[in-house]
C-alpha positions as CSV (number, residue, x, y, z in Angstrom):
1,M,43.6,-18.0,-39.1
2,G,45.4,-16.0,-41.4
3,K,45.1,-14.9,-45.1
4,Y,45.6,-16.8,-48.3
5,V,45.8,-13.9,-50.9
6,S,46.2,-14.2,-54.9
7,S,47.8,-11.4,-56.8
8,V,45.4,-12.1,-59.6
9,A,42.2,-13.2,-59.6
10,S,41.0,-15.7,-62.3
11,A,38.3,-14.3,-65.1
12,Q,35.6,-16.4,-64.2
13,N,36.3,-14.8,-60.3
14,A,36.4,-11.2,-61.7
15,R,32.7,-11.5,-63.3
16,D,31.3,-13.3,-60.5
17,V,31.0,-11.5,-57.2
18,R,28.3,-12.4,-54.9
19,T,27.6,-12.0,-51.3
20,L,26.6,-14.8,-48.9
21,T,25.0,-14.4,-45.6
22,T,23.6,-17.9,-44.7
23,A,25.3,-21.4,-45.4
24,T,25.6,-22.3,-48.9
25,T,27.2,-25.4,-51.0
26,L,29.3,-23.6,-53.7
27,D,28.4,-25.0,-57.6
28,L,30.2,-24.0,-60.8
29,T,28.4,-20.7,-61.0
30,Y,30.5,-19.4,-58.1
31,G,33.4,-17.5,-58.4
32,W,34.4,-14.7,-55.7
33,V,32.2,-14.6,-52.7
34,K,32.1,-12.2,-49.7
35,V,30.7,-14.0,-46.8
36,T,29.2,-12.4,-43.3
37,G,27.9,-13.7,-40.3
38,T,29.0,-17.0,-38.5
39,T,28.6,-19.2,-42.1
40,T,29.5,-22.3,-43.6
41,I,31.1,-22.3,-47.0
42,T,30.8,-25.8,-48.3
43,L,32.8,-26.6,-51.5
44,P,31.7,-29.0,-54.4
45,A,33.3,-32.5,-54.5
46,I,36.3,-32.1,-56.7
47,S,35.4,-35.7,-58.4
48,T,32.1,-34.2,-59.7
49,L,34.0,-31.0,-61.5
50,S,33.6,-32.1,-65.0
51,G,31.4,-29.4,-66.5
52,L,34.6,-27.3,-66.6
53,G,36.1,-29.6,-69.5
54,G,39.1,-31.1,-67.2
55,S,40.1,-27.5,-65.9
56,N,40.6,-26.6,-62.5
57,K,38.1,-25.3,-60.7
58,T,39.0,-21.7,-58.5
59,Y,37.1,-19.9,-55.8
60,T,37.9,-16.7,-53.7
61,I,36.6,-16.8,-50.5
62,E,36.8,-13.7,-47.9
63,N,35.3,-12.7,-44.9
64,T,34.0,-9.2,-45.2
65,G,31.5,-9.5,-41.7
66,S,32.9,-9.6,-38.0
67,A,32.1,-13.6,-37.6
68,V,34.0,-16.6,-38.2
69,V,33.3,-18.0,-41.8
70,T,34.0,-22.1,-41.9
71,V,35.5,-23.2,-45.3
72,S,34.5,-26.8,-45.7
73,P,35.7,-29.5,-48.5
74,N,33.6,-32.4,-49.2
75,S,34.1,-35.2,-47.2
76,A,36.1,-37.1,-50.1
77,D,38.3,-34.0,-50.2
78,S,40.6,-32.0,-48.4
79,I,42.1,-28.4,-48.1
80,G,45.1,-26.3,-47.7
81,P,48.8,-27.1,-47.2
82,G,48.1,-29.9,-44.0
83,A,45.0,-31.4,-46.3
84,A,42.6,-30.4,-43.5
85,S,39.3,-31.0,-43.2
86,S,37.8,-27.3,-42.8
87,Y,39.7,-23.7,-43.0
88,T,38.4,-20.8,-40.8
89,L,38.5,-17.2,-42.0
90,N,38.0,-15.6,-38.3
91,S,38.6,-12.1,-39.2
92,N,37.1,-9.2,-41.4
93,G,39.5,-9.2,-44.5
94,D,40.5,-12.8,-44.4
95,K,40.4,-14.6,-47.5
96,I,41.8,-17.5,-49.4
97,V,42.0,-18.4,-53.3
98,I,41.7,-22.1,-53.5
99,T,42.0,-24.3,-56.5
100,S,40.6,-28.0,-57.0
101,N,43.5,-30.6,-57.6
102,R,42.0,-33.7,-59.2
103,Q,44.9,-35.6,-58.7
104,S,45.1,-34.9,-54.8
105,S,41.5,-34.5,-54.0
106,N,42.8,-31.5,-52.1
107,W,41.5,-27.6,-52.7
108,E,44.9,-25.9,-53.2
109,F,45.8,-22.2,-52.0
110,D,47.3,-20.3,-54.9
111,L,49.4,-18.3,-53.1
112,W,50.6,-18.2,-49.8
113,E,51.3,-15.1,-47.3
114,P,52.9,-14.7,-44.1
115,F,50.4,-15.0,-41.5
116,I,49.5,-14.8,-37.8
117,N,46.9,-17.9,-36.8
118,D,43.9,-17.2,-34.5
119,N,45.8,-18.2,-31.4
120,E,48.7,-15.8,-31.8
121,H,47.0,-12.6,-32.2
122,L,48.3,-9.5,-30.7
123,A,46.3,-7.8,-28.4
124,D,46.1,-4.0,-28.9
125,G,48.3,-2.4,-26.5
126,I,50.5,-5.2,-26.0
127,I,53.6,-3.8,-27.7
128,S,54.1,-0.5,-25.9
129,T,56.7,2.2,-26.3
130,A,58.5,1.3,-23.3
131,K,59.1,-2.4,-24.6
132,V,60.3,-1.1,-28.0
133,A,62.6,1.6,-26.5
134,D,66.5,1.4,-26.6
135,D,68.2,-1.2,-24.4
136,A,64.5,-2.2,-23.7
137,I,65.8,-6.1,-24.7
138,T,69.0,-6.9,-22.5
139,G,70.6,-9.7,-20.6
140,A,69.2,-13.3,-21.3
141,K,66.5,-11.7,-24.3
142,L,69.6,-10.6,-26.0
143,S,71.8,-12.9,-27.6
144,V,74.7,-11.7,-29.5
145,G,76.2,-13.7,-32.5
146,T,80.2,-13.9,-33.3
147,H,80.4,-13.0,-37.2
148,F,83.0,-14.4,-39.1
149,N,84.7,-12.3,-42.3
150,A,87.3,-12.4,-44.4
151,T,89.2,-10.3,-46.7
152,A,92.6,-10.3,-49.1
153,A,95.0,-8.3,-50.7
154,L,97.8,-8.7,-53.5
155,T,101.1,-8.0,-52.1
156,T,103.2,-5.7,-54.7
157,G,106.6,-6.5,-53.0
158,T,108.0,-4.7,-50.0
159,T,105.7,-1.7,-50.6
160,A,102.7,-1.9,-47.6
161,V,98.8,-2.3,-49.2
162,D,96.1,-1.5,-47.1
163,L,94.1,-4.9,-46.4
164,F,91.0,-3.1,-46.1
165,S,91.5,0.7,-47.5
166,A,93.2,4.1,-46.4
167,S,90.7,4.7,-43.7
168,G,91.2,1.5,-42.1
169,A,89.4,-1.4,-40.4
170,P,85.7,-0.6,-40.9
171,A,85.0,-2.0,-37.3
172,A,86.4,-3.1,-34.4
173,I,87.7,-7.0,-35.5
174,T,89.8,-9.5,-34.3
175,I,92.5,-11.4,-36.2
176,K,92.3,-15.0,-36.4
177,A,94.3,-16.5,-39.1
178,V,96.2,-15.5,-42.4
179,I,97.0,-17.5,-44.8
180,A,98.8,-16.4,-48.7
181,V,98.5,-18.0,-52.1
182,S,101.4,-18.1,-53.5
183,Q,101.6,-15.8,-57.1
184,D,105.3,-16.8,-58.4
185,T,108.5,-18.8,-57.7
186,N,110.3,-16.3,-55.2
187,A,111.1,-16.7,-51.8
188,G,109.6,-14.0,-49.5
189,N,107.6,-13.7,-46.2
190,M,104.4,-12.5,-46.0
191,V,104.2,-9.7,-43.5
192,L,100.7,-8.8,-41.9
193,T,100.8,-5.7,-39.9
194,N,98.2,-3.9,-37.5
195,G,99.6,-0.5,-37.6
196,T,103.2,-0.3,-36.3
197,N,102.9,-3.6,-34.9
198,A,103.7,-7.0,-36.7
199,V,100.5,-9.7,-36.3
200,A,102.4,-12.3,-38.4
201,T,105.6,-12.7,-40.3
202,F,105.3,-16.4,-42.3
203,A,107.1,-17.7,-45.2
204,K,105.3,-17.8,-48.7
205,S,105.5,-21.3,-50.8
206,T,107.7,-21.2,-53.9
207,T,105.4,-22.9,-56.0
208,A,102.4,-20.5,-57.6
209,G,99.4,-21.3,-56.4
210,L,99.9,-23.2,-53.2
211,V,98.7,-22.1,-49.9
212,T,100.9,-21.4,-46.5
213,G,99.6,-19.5,-43.7
214,E,99.6,-19.1,-39.9
215,D,97.1,-19.1,-36.7
216,G,99.2,-20.3,-33.8
217,A,101.8,-17.5,-33.5
218,L,99.5,-14.6,-34.2
219,A,100.1,-11.1,-32.2
220,N,98.5,-7.9,-31.7
221,T,95.4,-9.3,-33.5
222,T,92.8,-6.4,-31.8
223,V,91.9,-4.1,-34.3
224,T,90.3,-1.3,-33.9
225,S,88.0,0.9,-35.9
226,G,89.7,2.7,-38.0
227,D,93.1,1.1,-37.5
228,T,95.3,0.8,-40.4
229,V,96.3,-2.9,-41.5
230,T,98.6,-3.7,-43.9
231,V,100.5,-6.8,-45.8
232,E,103.8,-6.7,-47.6
233,S,106.1,-9.1,-49.2
234,S,110.1,-9.2,-47.4
235,T,111.3,-9.4,-50.8
236,T,110.6,-7.2,-54.2
237,N,109.8,-10.3,-56.2
238,G,108.1,-13.1,-54.0
239,N,104.8,-12.1,-53.9
240,G,101.2,-13.7,-52.5
241,M,97.0,-13.1,-52.2
242,V,97.0,-12.8,-48.2
243,I,93.7,-13.8,-47.1
244,V,92.9,-12.5,-43.3
245,F,90.0,-14.2,-41.4
246,F,88.6,-11.9,-38.6
247,T,85.5,-11.9,-36.2
248,S,83.5,-9.0,-35.4
249,A,80.9,-8.4,-32.7
């Protein structure tokens, strides 16, 4: 199956590492066991672990051979997130760190690490250079999404303000809508420009904090990477926070 590992071994495991080659039922004296051969390791019944003075018991079980190791809880208990009746360590290096949970009668993994299970192992050479080369994934195998973004700039009267930066748009985009949050009680039109071409012109509110906008009467909405996009007011004292919504491939 896969690997469940713990970042820190318990003190009892660190001082008690044993190698097992035959079927064994663990007791309180075991901590970390390294197992070789086609072997079943049976866990003690959780209900009988009274010798720890109320503490939970932790085992580290590691497959150090080339055969399958089966970890089997007592018939009254279960193991793992799915409360299974057994767990297998299929490959050399597969390891679990498990702790008894008296409340659920389940042996729980201390820490989960993503894994590929037994039926999903990749055969040697199945991923070739050709399969990961540039443009190897095409057509129906490739799904290209649309990214929606927004950016804003505060107008300073009739002086054009770069919406992105002096370097222009960082990528090819398509403008979808524009709104303005009024910053004062003065009248004025918000003007959005792509290069020298008007994209939208609409009146700001004369009530500070209110929003007006435009999305149905936009023009020149296709912006090439590097193109200058600016906002400004038609008056010196009627300003707004202009927010532009756009998409990029």
